[in-house]
C-alpha positions as CSV (number, residue, x, y, z in Angstrom):
1,X,25.9,-6.7,13.4
2,X,24.2,-7.6,10.3
3,X,25.6,-10.7,8.6
4,X,26.4,-10.1,4.9
5,X,24.9,-12.3,2.4
6,X,27.1,-15.3,0.9
7,X,24.8,-16.6,-1.7
8,X,24.6,-15.9,-5.3
9,X,25.4,-12.4,-6.3
10,X,24.2,-10.1,-9.2
11,X,26.4,-8.0,-11.2
12,X,26.2,-4.0,-11.3
13,X,27.1,-2.6,-15.0
14,X,28.4,1.0,-15.2
15,X,27.4,2.5,-18.5
16,X,27.8,6.0,-19.8
17,X,24.8,7.6,-21.5
18,X,25.0,10.8,-23.5
19,X,21.7,12.6,-23.0
20,X,20.5,14.9,-25.8
21,X,17.6,16.2,-23.8
22,X,19.8,17.3,-21.0
23,X,22.2,19.3,-23.4
24,X,22.2,22.9,-22.5
25,X,20.1,22.7,-19.3
26,X,19.9,26.0,-17.5
27,X,21.9,25.1,-14.1
28,X,24.7,23.6,-16.4
29,X,24.4,20.1,-15.0
30,X,26.3,17.3,-16.8
31,X,24.6,15.7,-19.9
32,X,26.8,12.8,-20.0
33,X,26.1,10.6,-17.0
34,X,26.6,7.1,-15.6
35,X,24.0,4.7,-15.6
36,X,24.1,1.8,-13.2
37,X,22.3,-1.4,-13.9
38,X,21.8,-4.6,-12.0
39,X,21.7,-8.0,-13.6
40,X,20.8,-11.0,-11.5
41,X,23.0,-13.9,-10.8
42,X,22.9,-16.3,-13.9
43,X,21.9,-13.6,-16.3
44,X,21.6,-14.8,-19.8
45,X,21.3,-12.4,-22.6
46,X,19.3,-15.1,-24.6
47,X,16.4,-14.6,-22.4
48,X,14.3,-11.5,-21.5
49,X,13.6,-9.8,-18.0
50,X,11.2,-7.4,-16.3
51,X,12.8,-4.0,-15.8
52,X,12.6,-2.0,-12.7
53,X,14.0,1.8,-12.6
54,X,14.8,3.1,-9.2
55,X,14.2,6.9,-8.7
56,X,16.4,8.1,-5.7
57,X,15.0,10.5,-3.1
58,X,16.4,14.1,-2.9
59,X,19.9,14.4,-2.3
60,X,20.8,11.1,-3.6
61,X,21.7,9.5,-7.0
62,X,21.7,6.3,-8.4
63,X,25.1,5.3,-7.2
64,X,23.9,6.0,-3.5
65,X,21.9,2.7,-3.5
66,X,25.0,0.5,-4.3
67,X,27.0,2.0,-1.3
68,X,27.7,-0.3,1.7
69,X,25.6,0.5,4.5
70,X,26.1,-0.3,8.2
71,X,23.6,-2.3,9.9
72,X,21.6,-2.4,6.7
73,X,21.5,-3.6,3.1
74,X,21.9,-1.6,-0.1
75,X,19.7,-2.2,-3.2
76,X,21.9,-4.8,-4.6
77,X,22.2,-6.8,-1.5
78,X,18.5,-6.7,-1.1
79,X,17.9,-7.7,-4.6
80,X,20.1,-10.8,-4.3
81,X,18.6,-11.9,-0.9
82,X,15.0,-11.5,-2.3
83,X,15.9,-13.6,-5.3
84,X,17.7,-16.4,-3.2
85,X,14.9,-16.6,-0.9
86,X,12.4,-17.1,-4.0
87,X,10.5,-13.6,-3.1
88,X,11.2,-12.3,-6.7
89,X,12.5,-13.9,-9.8
90,X,15.2,-12.6,-12.2
91,X,14.9,-9.0,-13.2
92,X,17.0,-6.0,-14.2
93,X,17.1,-2.9,-12.3
94,X,18.6,0.5,-13.4
95,X,19.6,3.4,-11.2
96,X,19.8,6.5,-13.0
97,X,21.9,9.6,-12.2
98,X,19.4,12.5,-12.0
99,X,21.2,14.6,-9.4
100,X,21.0,18.6,-10.0
101,X,22.7,21.8,-8.9
102,X,19.4,22.2,-6.5
103,X,20.6,18.8,-4.6
104,X,18.2,16.5,-6.2
105,X,15.2,15.8,-8.5
106,X,11.5,15.6,-8.7
107,X,11.8,13.8,-12.2
108,X,9.4,16.2,-14.1
109,X,10.3,18.3,-17.0
110,X,11.1,21.8,-16.0
111,X,13.0,24.6,-18.1
112,X,14.6,25.7,-14.9
113,X,16.1,22.4,-13.9
114,X,16.0,20.1,-17.0
115,X,13.4,17.8,-18.6
116,X,14.1,15.0,-16.3
117,X,10.7,12.8,-17.1
118,X,11.5,12.9,-20.7
119,X,15.4,12.0,-19.7
120,X,14.2,8.8,-17.8
121,X,11.1,7.8,-20.1
122,X,12.4,8.8,-23.5
123,X,16.1,8.3,-23.1
124,X,17.2,5.9,-20.3
125,X,14.4,3.2,-20.9
126,X,15.2,2.8,-24.6
127,X,18.9,3.0,-23.8
128,X,18.4,0.0,-21.2
129,X,16.6,-1.9,-23.8
130,X,19.0,-1.5,-26.5
131,X,21.8,-2.7,-24.2
132,X,19.8,-5.5,-22.1
133,X,16.9,-8.1,-22.9
134,X,14.0,-6.6,-21.5
135,X,10.5,-8.5,-21.6
136,X,7.9,-6.4,-23.3
137,X,5.0,-4.9,-20.9
138,X,7.2,-5.5,-17.9
139,X,8.5,-1.9,-16.9
140,X,8.1,-0.7,-13.3
141,X,9.4,2.4,-11.5
142,X,9.7,2.7,-7.8
143,X,11.4,5.3,-5.5
144,X,11.0,6.8,-1.9
145,X,10.2,10.4,-0.8
146,X,11.1,12.5,-4.2
147,X,11.6,9.3,-6.1
148,X,8.2,7.9,-4.7
149,X,6.9,11.2,-6.0
150,X,8.5,10.7,-9.4
151,X,7.2,7.1,-9.6
152,X,3.8,8.5,-9.0
153,X,3.6,11.2,-11.4
154,X,5.2,9.2,-14.1
155,X,2.3,6.7,-13.5
156,X,-0.3,9.3,-13.9
157,X,1.5,11.0,-16.7
158,X,3.4,8.3,-18.8
159,X,1.4,5.2,-18.7
160,X,2.7,4.6,-22.2
161,X,6.0,3.8,-20.5
162,X,5.3,2.1,-17.3
163,X,3.2,-0.9,-16.4
164,X,3.5,-0.7,-12.6
165,X,4.5,1.9,-10.0
166,X,5.7,1.9,-6.3
167,X,5.9,4.9,-4.1
168,X,7.3,4.9,-0.6
169,X,6.4,8.1,1.2
170,X,6.1,10.1,-2.0
171,X,5.7,13.7,-1.6
172,X,2.2,14.8,-1.5
173,X,-0.3,17.6,-0.3
174,X,1.8,20.6,-0.6
175,X,-0.1,22.6,2.0
176,X,1.4,20.6,4.9
177,X,4.6,19.7,3.2
178,X,6.0,22.7,1.6
179,X,4.1,25.9,3.0
180,X,5.7,25.1,6.5
181,X,9.2,25.5,5.1
182,X,8.8,29.0,3.4
183,X,9.5,31.0,6.5
184,X,12.8,29.3,6.8
185,X,13.7,30.2,3.1
186,X,12.6,33.7,3.7
187,X,14.8,34.0,6.9
188,X,17.7,33.0,4.6
189,X,16.8,35.2,1.8
190,X,16.6,38.0,4.1
191,X,20.4,37.9,4.9
192,X,21.1,38.4,1.2
193,X,18.6,41.3,0.4
194,X,15.9,38.5,-0.8
195,X,18.2,37.9,-3.8
196,X,17.8,34.0,-4.6
197,X,20.9,34.3,-7.0
198,X,23.1,35.4,-4.2
199,X,21.6,32.8,-1.7
200,X,22.3,30.0,-4.3
201,X,25.6,31.2,-5.2
202,X,26.4,31.2,-1.5
203,X,25.4,27.7,-1.3
204,X,27.4,26.5,-3.9
205,X,30.4,28.1,-2.8
206,X,30.3,26.7,0.9
207,X,32.7,23.8,1.8
208,X,30.3,22.2,4.1
209,X,26.6,22.4,3.9
210,X,24.4,22.3,7.2
211,X,21.0,20.5,7.4
212,X,19.7,24.2,7.3
213,X,21.5,24.6,4.0
214,X,20.2,21.6,2.3
215,X,16.8,22.5,3.6
216,X,16.8,25.8,2.0
217,X,18.5,24.7,-1.3
218,X,15.7,21.7,-1.7
219,X,13.1,24.4,-1.3
220,X,14.6,26.5,-4.1
221,X,14.9,23.3,-6.1
222,X,11.1,22.8,-5.6
223,X,10.3,26.2,-7.0
224,X,12.5,25.7,-9.9
225,X,10.5,22.3,-10.3
226,X,7.1,23.6,-9.9
227,X,7.0,27.1,-11.1
228,X,9.7,27.6,-13.9
229,X,9.6,31.1,-15.6
230,X,12.3,31.3,-18.4
231,X,12.4,35.2,-17.9
232,X,13.0,35.2,-14.0
233,X,16.8,35.6,-13.0
234,X,17.3,32.1,-12.0
235,X,14.3,30.8,-14.3
236,X,11.7,30.3,-11.7
237,X,9.3,32.1,-9.5
238,X,9.0,31.9,-5.6
239,X,5.4,31.1,-4.1
240,X,5.8,33.8,-1.5
241,X,6.6,37.5,-1.5
242,X,9.8,38.7,-0.2
243,X,10.0,40.9,3.0
244,X,6.1,40.2,3.9
245,X,6.1,36.5,3.1
246,X,2.6,36.7,1.8
247,X,1.4,33.8,-0.4
248,X,1.3,34.7,-4.2
249,X,-1.8,33.0,-5.2
250,X,-1.0,33.0,-8.9
251,X,2.3,31.5,-8.4
252,X,1.1,29.1,-5.8
253,X,-1.4,27.8,-8.1
254,X,1.3,26.4,-10.4
255,X,2.8,24.5,-7.7
256,X,-0.7,22.9,-6.7
257,X,-0.9,21.4,-10.4
258,X,1.9,19.1,-9.5
259,X,0.3,17.9,-6.3
260,X,-0.3,14.2,-6.7
261,X,-3.2,14.7,-4.4
262,X,-4.7,17.0,-7.0
263,X,-3.4,15.1,-9.8
264,X,-4.8,11.7,-9.2
265,X,-8.3,13.3,-9.2
266,X,-8.1,13.5,-12.9
267,X,-5.7,10.8,-13.7
268,X,-7.9,7.7,-13.5
269,X,-7.9,6.8,-17.2
270,X,-3.9,6.8,-17.0
271,X,-3.7,4.9,-13.8
272,X,-6.1,2.3,-15.1
273,X,-3.8,1.4,-17.9
274,X,-1.2,0.3,-15.2
275,X,-1.0,-3.3,-14.1
276,X,-0.6,-2.0,-10.4
277,X,-0.1,0.9,-8.2
278,X,1.6,0.4,-4.8
279,X,1.8,3.3,-2.1
280,X,2.8,3.4,1.4
281,X,4.0,5.9,4.2
282,X,4.9,6.0,7.9
283,X,2.0,7.2,9.9
284,X,4.0,9.9,11.7
285,X,6.1,11.0,8.7
286,X,7.9,14.2,9.9
287,X,7.2,15.8,6.7
288,X,3.4,15.3,7.0
289,X,3.5,13.3,4.0
290,X,1.3,10.6,5.4
291,X,-1.8,13.0,5.3
292,X,-1.3,13.4,1.5
293,X,-0.8,9.5,1.3
294,X,-4.2,9.0,2.7
295,X,-5.9,11.3,0.6
296,X,-4.3,9.5,-2.6
297,X,-5.3,6.2,-1.2
298,X,-8.8,7.6,-0.6
299,X,-9.2,9.1,-4.1
300,X,-8.1,5.8,-5.8
301,X,-10.7,3.9,-3.6
302,X,-13.4,6.5,-4.7
303,X,-12.6,6.2,-8.3
304,X,-12.4,2.2,-8.1
305,X,-8.5,2.0,-9.0
306,X,-7.2,-1.2,-7.8
307,X,-4.0,-0.5,-5.7
308,X,-2.0,-1.9,-2.8
309,X,-1.6,0.5,0.6
310,X,0.3,0.2,3.6
311,X,0.7,2.5,6.7
312,X,3.5,1.8,8.9
313,X,4.3,2.6,12.5
314,X,7.2,4.7,11.3
315,X,8.4,8.0,10.0
316,X,10.2,9.1,6.7
317,X,13.8,8.1,7.4
318,X,15.7,4.8,6.7
319,X,12.5,3.1,5.2
320,X,14.4,0.9,2.4
321,X,13.2,-2.3,4.6
322,X,9.8,-1.7,2.9
323,X,11.3,-2.7,-0.5
324,X,10.9,-6.3,0.9
325,X,7.3,-5.6,0.1
326,X,7.3,-3.6,-2.6
327,X,9.8,-5.3,-5.0
328,X,8.1,-8.6,-4.6
329,X,4.8,-7.0,-5.3
330,X,6.4,-5.4,-8.3
331,X,7.8,-8.7,-9.5
332,X,4.2,-10.5,-9.2
333,X,2.4,-7.6,-10.7
334,X,4.9,-7.5,-13.9
335,X,4.9,-11.0,-14.3
336,X,1.3,-11.9,-13.6
């Protein structure tokens, strides 16, 4: 049984933020949301602190990283312990709520889901800095899975906002991550005459979602993020044809533009503006993400972009222990 930490503890503040950019989003998701912000033990408004923003993986939200965990640590407990051990110094950590009707978020701007990159970068970060004393030039973003993907893409596209990024098993290499799930989506669509609207409505009206339901909802969500089309019934296109299952090359090309394996090849100038880039993955990730992570690592090496890379004898699940590496790395990088 895990012994609970009895040392000095930080505080979690609950703020309410009224987003302008999320107003009128196509799925009708809330534009007024809670924002949880961790301040360290001994927090003093008279001094400044580095800022970390935690992007949660798919099916999660900011509050999920403050929940009690059996045989494990939530993020707040982990921060307190790392601080007590001297592995990190005092910093402020924000946990935004970016949950959507599609079960999660990829943290990019999409007319079919909402402008969540703009929400985090242009609304949440300034909102935090208006309410807490943040040290200039010390902003980091980190996450796992979809959150790790978000951290990578933000680093490539918004180095004006972020100074360091850390990705744990961030989504990468679409051919092996997303193409294998398309037959499962098509099999479910066949039961509703290949009507995505009916399928989505049926999922939203179920009292209990199975793992298969969540898998299908997530695949629809990926299409909504990566190939928005305002003229389509749900505001996005699918990359495969109904009935036959053929790949639609012109639609699939829209997905590939958001694959970090492709993006990193032309993101060198942006990534060189960062103080640091950390990425890791389990070497038998059940979603095949380790192959894409290796490709990104190889590209960074070819481009001469300094970064930290780790491969673990592990898969995609329950990997929060890796924050014991990434959080001290972010602290050192941001305060160097």
